[in-house]
N, C-alpha and C positions, 0 to 999 in steps of 0.2 A: 504493500500500500504506500510505501515511501514515495514512489514515483507519482502517486496521485495526490500528494499533499495539497497541491494548488488547483486541483481539478474542480471545475464548476458543473460539469455534466458527466454523469455515469449511467450508461445505457447497458443493462444486463438482460434485455428482452430475450426470453426463452433459454437463458443460460441454465444448465442443470445445477442450480445452487440450492442446497437443502436448508441452509441457514445463513443469516447475515453475519459476516465476520465482525467481531467486536471492534477491531480497529477501523472499520469502515465509518463508524459514527464519529471518528476523530477528523473526518474530512470537512473541516469547518467552512471551507469556501464553497461547498457543494450547493448548487441551486436547483439541480434537476437530477432526480434519481428514479430510474425506470427498472422495476423488478417484474414487469408484466410477463406472465407465462412461465415463471420459475416455480419449482415445486416447494418453495419456502412455506413453512407452516405458521410462523409467527415473527413479529418484529420485537426486538429487545426494548426495554425501557429506555435504554441509552439513545434511542432514535431521537429523543428530545434534544440531544447535543447539536444536532444539525440546524443551528439557529438561523442560518441563511437560506435554508431550503425553501423553494417556491413551488416546486411541483414534485409530488410523490405518486407514482403509478404502481399499484400492486394488484391490478385487475388480473383475473384468470390465474391467481395463485391459490394456495390452500389455506391462506390466512382467513380465519373466521371472526377474529376480534382484534381490535387495536388496543395497544397498551395506553395507560393514562399519560405516559410521557409524550404522546403525540401532540397533546395540547400545548406543549412548550414551543412548538414550531409556529411562532407568532407571525412569521413572514410567509407562511404557506398560503398559496393562492389556489392551487389545484390539488385536490385529494381524490384520486381515482381508485375505487375499490370495488369488490364484488366479482361474481362469476356468472357465466351464462351456461347452464347445463340443461340439455334436453328441452330446449325451448323456454326455460324458466330462468329468471334473474334471481340469484342468490345474493342477498346483501351481507354486509359485514357489520358486526356490532361495534359501536363506537362509544367512548366514555362520555359522560355528561359534561365533562370539562371542555368538550369540543366547542362549546358556545363562546369560549374565551378567544377563539381564533377569528378576530375581527377583520382580517385581510382575506380570509378564505372566500373564493368566488365560486369554485366548482366543488360540489360535494355529492358523491354517489359512486356506487349504489350502496346505501346504508340500510341497516335493518331497523325496522320500526320496533322499538323495545323500550319498556319502562316509560320514562317521561321525556325521552329524547326528542319527540316530535314537538312538544311544548317548548323545550329549550332552544331549538333552532329557530324559533320565532324571533329571537333577538338578533339573528344573523341576517339583518336586512340588506347586507351588501351582496348576498348570494345572487349569482346570475344563472347558475345551473344546479339543479337539485334532482336527485333520483333516489326514491325510497322504495324498498321492497317490504313485503309482508305487512301491508297496511290492513288493520283490522277495524271493525265497526267502532270499537272503543277508542280508536285514535281520531275519529273523524272531527270531533269538535276542536281538538288541539291542532289537527292538520290544517283545517281551513282557516283557523285563526292565525296560524303561523304564516301560511302562504299569503294571506291578506296583507301582511306587513311587508312582503318582499316586492317592493315597487320596481326593482330593476331585473327581476327574474325573466330570463329569456327561454330557458329549457326546463320543462317539468316532466318527470317520468314517475309514474305511480304504478306499483304492482300489488294488487289485492292479495291478501293471504289466502292460501288454499282453505277451502271449507267455509269461507265467508259468503254470505248471500249476494251482496252487491255493494258497490261504492256509491254513496249519495253525493255525487258531484254538485248537485243543485244547492247543496248547503253552503257553497261558496258564493257569496252575494256579488262579489266583484273580482274578476281575475286580474293578475298582474297586467298592467297596460301594455307592456312591451313583449309579451309572451310570443316567442317565435317558433318554438317546437313543442309539441304536446304528444306524449305517448302514454296511453292508459291501457293497462293490462288487467282484465277482470271484468266481471259483470257490472253493468251500470243500471241503476234503478230506472232511469229515463234519460232522454236527451235533455241536457241542461239548457236553460234559457240563455246562459252567457256564451255558449258556443258562437252565436251569431255576432258577438261583440269583439271577437279576436281579430282585429283588423291588421295586426302585425304578423299573424300566424302564417308560416310558410310550409310547415310540415305537421301532419296529423296522422297518428297511428292509433287505431283501436283494435285491441285483440281480446277475444272472448267476451265482448261486451254484451252479447245476447239481447240486443235492443229489439223490442217489439214495435216501437215507433219508427217511422221513416226518418232517418238522419239527414238525408240530402237537403230538404228544404231549409234546414237550420244552418247549413254551412255553404250553400251554393253562392251566396253573395260575398263571401270572404274575399277581399280584394287582393290578398297577397299569397293565398294558398297555392303551392306549386306541387306538393307531393301528398297523396292521400293513400293510406294503406288500411284496408279493412280485412282482418284476419280472424280465423277460428270462430266461426259462428257469430260474427259481429253484425250480420244483417239477416233478414228473413228471406222470403221467396223472390222478391223483385227489387231491382234497382232501376229507378227511372230518373235519368238526367234530363230534366225538362228545360233547364235554363242555367245561366251562370257558370261558375267555375272558370272565370275568364283567364286566370293565370295558371291553371292546373297544367302541369307538364308531364307528370308521371302518376298513373293510377295502378295500384296493385290490389288484386283480389285473390286471397289465398284461403284455402280450407273452409269454404263456405258451403256447408253440407246441404243447406236448404235452398240455396239460390238456384232458380230455374229460368230466370228471364232478366235480361238487361236491355233497356231501351235508351236511345240517345236522340233527343230532338235537335233539329237544326239550330245552330247558334250556341248550343251547350258545349263546354270544353273546347273552345275554338283553337286553343294553343296546345292541346294534348299531343305529345310526341312519342310517348311510350305507354303501352298497355300490357299488363302482366296478369294473366289468369292461371292459377295453379290449384289443382285438386278441388275443383268445383264440379263434382261428378254428376250432379243433377242438372247442370246447365246444358241444355239440349241444342243450343244454336248460338251462332255469332251474335253479338249485340245488334239488336235491331236499330238501324240508323248509323251503323259504323262508318258508312260512306260520308257522313257529315264531318268526320274527323280529318280534315284536309291537311293538317300539319303533322299527321302521324308519320313517324319515321321508323318505328319498330314495334313489334309485339311478340310476346312469348306466351304460348299456351302449353302448359304441362299437366299431365294426368287428367286429360279431358275425356268425356264420354264418346262412345262410338257415334252417337247422333251429332255431337258437336263436330267431330271430325268430318262427318258427311256434309254438314252445313258449310264447312270451310271449302270443301271440294266444289260445292255448288255456288260459292260466294264470288260471283263474277264481278261484283262491285268492289271487292276488297283489293286495293292496289297492290301489285307486285306478287300476289299469291301464287301465280303460276310459275314464276321464275325462281322464287326464293324460299320455297317451303322445303324443310328437311324433316323427315319423319325418323324418330329414333325411339329406343326404349320399348320395343314391342308394338310400335304404332300408336302409343297412347300420348306421345308428346309431339308438339309442333313448335318450331321456333322460326320466326321470320324477322329479317332486318332488310330494309331497303333505303 
């Protein structure tokens, strides 16, 4: 470590490191430490010696909890933690003293535990927040805390397994500059504040199980460029009647009940990419797909036989004759033009 005494950046991404060497925490000039993808299981209390550290990335490690010493990193701005396993975000437990870190801007994915949700309400400087294992008992503190975060631009919430749903409507006023919103888990209903997210560019809903039609509530969002509806987030039909003027990418994955998509002329005028995957009850190409004049590519994976037949018959679909590749036993289609 002697040669690293003056190092400001240490990138150990995917290095087979089982533990953090004690002398590493003596690198007082270190500003950036990346341990992402290492098999390390814990951080030492001495991590708090790295007083100049600004970014700590321990995502995709085996670390399940952070030591109390982490709160001594008063210059830390980005704390990236948690794992993504089998489609689920697994958060990391953090000490309650984390609320002392007033320069922290990015915090996630953390585990909702104890009074941590209430405590982070004082961290009004946060711009990016991701929380896993959100429970019904957290909701009052959760929305009260988020209400205070006026500069928040990214919000990721993962509902705890076994919970009925997340009452997002309990938030009376969302952060005014929210740019990216990712909700994982069943929603009680379409919240009234979705339509007020004028800065939103990215929205992902996973397992939301909405009975109500989402599209009329978000079609007028002026900045929305990416929309992903996954894992039973919609019911039988999706009707794009108007709006979505800036939408560039539409992703529809694992929608078991979806059997019809319709697109009216003038809707999604700037859509460039359409991605449909594992929507096995969808029997035909979207009705009105010819209206998507800016479309540059589309991907159809794990589609039904009827859907495949509709593609072969889709003379109005640009480029289909020259650029269709069938693979995976004839169930997948990928087209770029």
